[in-house]
C-alpha distance (Angstrom), angle and dihedral (degrees) to the residues before:
residue distance angle dihedral
M1 . . .
H2 3.80 . .
L3 3.80 114.9 .
F4 3.84 103.6 177.7
E5 3.76 147.2 -42.7
Y6 3.80 128.7 -150.5
E7 3.76 128.6 -171.7
A8 3.85 131.4 -169.9
V9 3.78 131.8 -179.7
F10 3.78 120.6 -162.4
E11 3.82 143.5 147.4
A12 3.80 111.2 -86.1
D13 3.73 144.0 119.6
P14 3.86 108.2 -93.2
D15 3.77 93.6 -139.4
A16 3.81 92.2 51.8
V17 3.86 91.0 49.1
W18 3.84 91.2 48.6
K19 3.84 91.3 50.3
V20 3.82 94.2 51.3
W21 3.80 94.5 38.0
T22 3.77 93.5 53.6
D23 3.82 98.1 41.3
V24 3.81 94.2 103.7
A25 3.83 97.2 -176.7
R26 3.84 89.4 57.3
W27 3.85 96.4 47.5
P28 3.88 91.8 103.1
E29 3.85 88.7 61.5
W30 3.78 92.3 68.6
D31 3.85 109.7 3.0
V32 3.79 104.9 91.7
S33 3.77 93.8 -154.0
K34 3.81 97.9 50.9
E35 3.80 124.2 88.2
V36 3.81 97.6 167.0
A37 3.82 132.2 5.0
Q38 3.79 134.2 174.4
L39 3.75 138.9 171.5
D40 3.80 119.9 -148.7
G41 3.79 96.2 -145.0
P42 3.78 141.7 -13.1
F43 3.82 120.5 -23.8
E44 3.79 95.9 -96.9
P45 3.83 139.4 111.1
G46 3.76 112.8 -65.2
T47 3.75 96.5 26.1
R48 3.82 113.9 127.9
G49 3.76 126.9 -144.9
W50 3.73 142.4 174.5
A51 3.79 132.4 -137.1
K52 3.78 135.3 -179.4
Q53 3.74 117.9 -151.4
R54 3.87 118.1 -143.9
G55 3.79 108.4 -92.2
N56 3.83 94.1 4.7
L57 3.75 140.3 81.3
G58 3.83 119.2 -85.7
G59 3.71 124.3 -113.7
A60 3.79 143.2 -167.6
F61 3.77 124.8 -107.4
T62 3.78 136.5 -178.2
V63 3.79 127.9 -143.6
T64 3.82 103.3 -127.8
V65 3.83 103.6 170.6
V66 3.80 134.0 25.3
D67 3.78 121.8 177.7
P68 3.89 95.9 175.5
G69 3.80 114.7 -118.9
R70 3.80 91.2 1.7
R71 3.83 119.3 50.9
W72 3.77 143.8 5.2
V73 3.80 134.6 175.2
T74 3.76 133.1 -162.2
E75 3.82 131.9 -170.2
C76 3.74 123.4 -150.9
P77 3.79 122.5 -166.2
V78 3.83 115.0 -129.7
P79 3.75 129.0 175.2
L80 3.82 108.1 -69.8
G81 3.82 94.5 2.3
T82 3.79 152.4 2.2
V83 3.82 134.9 -80.8
T84 3.80 114.8 -144.6
F85 3.81 119.2 -157.8
S86 3.81 116.3 -163.4
H87 3.80 119.9 -165.6
L88 3.81 122.8 -167.3
L89 3.79 130.1 -174.2
E90 3.83 118.6 -170.0
L91 3.77 136.1 166.7
A92 3.76 109.6 -103.0
G93 3.82 97.7 -172.3
P94 3.70 134.6 -55.5
G95 3.75 109.6 -19.3
C96 3.83 94.5 -6.9
V97 3.79 134.6 106.2
R98 3.76 132.6 -160.6
L99 3.78 116.8 -145.6
V100 3.82 124.5 -166.9
K101 3.74 128.4 -175.3
R102 3.74 119.3 -172.8
A103 3.85 130.8 -179.6
D104 3.75 126.8 -161.0
V105 3.83 130.0 174.7
Q106 3.74 129.1 -151.0
G107 3.81 120.7 -164.9
G108 3.73 141.1 29.3
S109 3.81 98.1 -45.4
G110 3.82 91.1 67.6
P111 3.80 98.3 100.3
L112 3.81 92.4 49.8
L113 3.82 93.2 46.8
R114 3.83 91.2 50.4
L115 3.81 85.3 66.7
L116 3.87 87.9 61.6
A117 3.77 95.5 45.4
P118 3.80 98.1 91.8
R119 3.80 91.5 54.0
M120 3.88 90.5 45.5
R121 3.84 89.3 51.8
R122 3.87 90.6 49.4
D123 3.81 91.2 48.2
T124 3.82 89.8 49.9
A125 3.79 90.9 51.3
A126 3.83 92.2 51.0
S127 3.83 89.6 44.7
F128 3.78 94.0 51.8
T129 3.81 88.8 51.9
A130 3.81 89.7 51.2
L131 3.82 91.5 45.0
R132 3.84 89.8 53.4
L133 3.84 90.6 51.3
R134 3.82 91.4 46.2
V135 3.84 91.5 52.3
S136 3.79 92.8 46.0
D137 3.90 91.1 51.5
Q138 3.83 91.9 57.5
């Protein structure tokens, strides 16, 4: 079941965006929903991590796909299912990137999580703005 998708296009070096976007320990510096984040190994398929959202409980995730510089996917267990977050980085013209984040849920918790989807989408929009600013400051 689809939860949300958000897309942003802005001027930036794709390598710089990838470096910041995949630096899990530093997510809380620009991702408005994250209070703590860690990855228990290299950023590659099979590596597990943990993140705590502001005002909510923390949870585990696993990196399942990494196409360096282009795409990465994580899966998060939830009661009665799994949430999959897909992240895509593409060139959008000279000096511009297009970022897409999509969330889908499998299992019985889908209807409940759909209620949270608008907030997740808003948080993603704010985080992409902060990511853009973070990259431009480097």
